[in-house]
Steps between C-alpha positions, in 0.01 A plus 500: 500500500676685780669726248167603349363579846810706581467695175130559567581636848764731354254626239232561763748680726623715212141582403413604860808720517418666168140567610621638831748733331236617252256563785759707689582698184129571447462609864795740472369638171162569662674680787701711255179599320335593829804708602492676160131585549569634849797701374281650227248609765776650713646683199155644423473629858845652474416673171181638656705644785344270759757428769320243719443138400133403543425212737386268220835538321693448826300182553575378147868575549502314831335195344752497215793534739366211707468286187858574399657464842268215606488635854185680607534793735275788595547783252607759758724256689749448218849618581675361193573689177164381366301681766182666375540875447233768525655736247479425128865530396642292789231238431608493135859444613391207716302347215797537262708302752230234527475481122877462472488215751227323301693543176806346665291209626359444154839520330787458747770531234370822345747782448480749783525873461862613558366798697330260742824307544688823585239595761523162673882505507 
């Protein structure tokens, strides 16, 4: 009987791990979609010749960055590379970096861009 109980515990543990991994994958996918939507809005501003990021988009960017980094901080107080920018193109650059980080979290063994590897060397 002990063997059956052990097997049942292993099955339950494996099932919890699988659900946890699926939940994390779904969370990261939702973040990627939200980043894509924000990037689309920023690209539209850029195409319209608008240079300043509206407050609502800065707030959305800040919320996404906090989700990814899991460390809340006031938007203007950030000093890291993911600091909120007021100009469209620099904000797009920040969001590309955040998106890259999320993609790496979702798939740690993905092939990286050789250009990125040269820049970090």
